[in-house]
Structures are given as structure tokens and as C-alpha cells.
C-alpha positions as CSV (number, residue, x, y, z in Angstrom):
1,X,-191.3,155.9,82.1
2,X,-190.6,159.4,83.4
3,X,-192.1,162.2,81.4
4,X,-191.2,165.8,82.4
5,X,-190.4,169.1,80.8
6,X,-188.1,171.5,82.8
7,X,-187.6,175.1,81.9
8,X,-184.7,177.0,83.5
9,X,-183.6,180.6,83.6
10,X,-180.1,179.6,84.9
11,X,-180.5,179.6,88.6
12,X,-182.0,176.5,90.4
13,X,-184.5,178.9,92.1
14,X,-185.7,179.9,88.6
15,X,-186.2,176.3,87.3
16,X,-189.7,175.0,86.7
17,X,-190.5,171.3,86.2
18,X,-193.7,170.1,84.7
19,X,-194.6,166.4,85.4
20,X,-196.4,164.8,82.5
21,X,-196.8,161.3,83.9
22,X,-200.5,161.6,84.6
23,X,-201.3,164.0,81.8
24,X,-203.0,163.1,78.5
25,X,-200.3,163.3,75.7
26,X,-200.9,165.9,73.0
27,X,-201.1,164.5,69.5
28,X,-198.0,165.4,67.5
29,X,-199.7,167.5,64.8
30,X,-201.7,169.4,67.4
31,X,-198.5,170.1,69.3
32,X,-196.8,171.5,66.2
33,X,-199.8,173.6,65.5
34,X,-200.0,174.9,69.0
35,X,-196.3,175.9,68.9
36,X,-196.7,177.5,65.5
37,X,-199.6,179.6,66.9
38,X,-197.7,180.7,70.0
39,X,-194.6,181.5,67.9
40,X,-196.6,183.8,65.7
41,X,-198.7,185.3,68.5
42,X,-195.6,186.2,70.6
43,X,-193.8,187.7,67.6
44,X,-190.9,185.3,67.7
45,X,-188.3,185.6,65.0
46,X,-186.3,182.8,63.3
47,X,-182.8,182.6,64.7
48,X,-181.2,181.2,61.6
49,X,-180.2,183.5,58.7
50,X,-182.0,181.2,56.3
51,X,-185.3,181.8,58.0
52,X,-185.8,178.1,58.7
53,X,-187.3,177.4,62.1
54,X,-186.5,174.0,63.6
55,X,-188.9,172.6,66.1
56,X,-186.3,172.8,68.9
57,X,-185.7,176.5,68.0
58,X,-189.4,177.1,68.1
59,X,-189.8,175.5,71.5
60,X,-186.9,177.7,72.9
61,X,-188.2,180.9,71.3
62,X,-191.7,180.4,72.6
63,X,-190.4,179.7,76.2
64,X,-188.1,182.7,76.1
65,X,-190.9,185.0,74.7
66,X,-193.4,183.8,77.2
67,X,-191.0,184.7,80.0
68,X,-190.4,183.3,83.4
69,X,-193.6,184.5,84.8
70,X,-195.7,182.2,82.6
71,X,-193.8,179.2,84.1
72,X,-193.6,180.5,87.6
73,X,-197.1,181.9,88.5
74,X,-200.0,179.7,89.3
75,X,-202.4,181.8,87.2
76,X,-200.5,180.8,84.1
77,X,-200.3,177.1,85.0
78,X,-202.7,175.9,82.3
79,X,-200.6,177.7,79.6
80,X,-197.3,176.2,81.1
81,X,-198.8,172.7,81.1
82,X,-200.0,173.1,77.5
83,X,-196.5,174.3,76.6
84,X,-194.9,171.3,78.3
85,X,-197.3,168.9,76.6
86,X,-196.7,170.5,73.2
87,X,-192.9,170.5,73.6
88,X,-192.8,166.9,74.6
89,X,-195.0,165.8,71.7
90,X,-193.5,168.0,69.1
91,X,-189.9,166.9,70.0
92,X,-191.0,163.3,70.6
93,X,-189.0,163.1,73.8
94,X,-190.4,162.2,77.3
95,X,-187.8,164.2,79.2
96,X,-186.7,167.7,78.1
97,X,-184.7,170.3,79.8
98,X,-184.7,173.9,78.4
99,X,-181.9,176.3,79.5
100,X,-183.2,179.6,78.3
101,X,-180.1,181.8,79.0
102,X,-177.9,179.2,77.2
103,X,-180.4,178.6,74.4
104,X,-180.0,174.9,74.8
105,X,-182.2,171.8,75.0
106,X,-181.2,168.5,76.6
107,X,-183.1,165.3,76.2
């Protein structure tokens, strides 16, 4: 089964795919904890007026706050792979596509 997380900034040249086929899956609770830590560390804000943060919203917010450079540059590859593993595990989906400008996730 294919397992991949793709993060896009709208243009095909600004799209980054992370293949998780040969990567050890991250446990679900560890993934949620990792995303929580990144959400707080990056100063992300809830997008809903109620203040509730859905996991999908958290994944989008962390990706947007991290910026394209964290997904593009080789020096940040370990962080980007950790993000991809956490997103896949927290959302419990093997194939995820994030469109940052559109603020959407496709499974």
C-alpha cells in the first residue's frame, strides 16, 4: 500500500512529497503529542471561533507555520519526515495531500 504525505504551496514546483513506504510508522499518541508540541512551539492559533483545534487543522497550521523552507531544504529533512510521519499517524491515513494556500487536506 502506498504511504505518502505531500505538502503543496500551490505551484507544482513548490510541492514536496514524502514517501513513508520504508519508514517506521509513528505511534498514534506520539504523533498527536508531536503535533501538539509543534503547534505550541510555532505559536499557532486555533482557526475556529470556539477555540477547538481539530487534528486536521493542527496539521495544516503546523505546516503553514513551518513554512516552505522546512519542506524544501535538505537541512530540514529530518523535521519534514517527522512531520509526515506524525501527520499520517495522527490522521490515520496512508496518503495525505496538504494544499497550504487553499487550507485543505485530501486523503
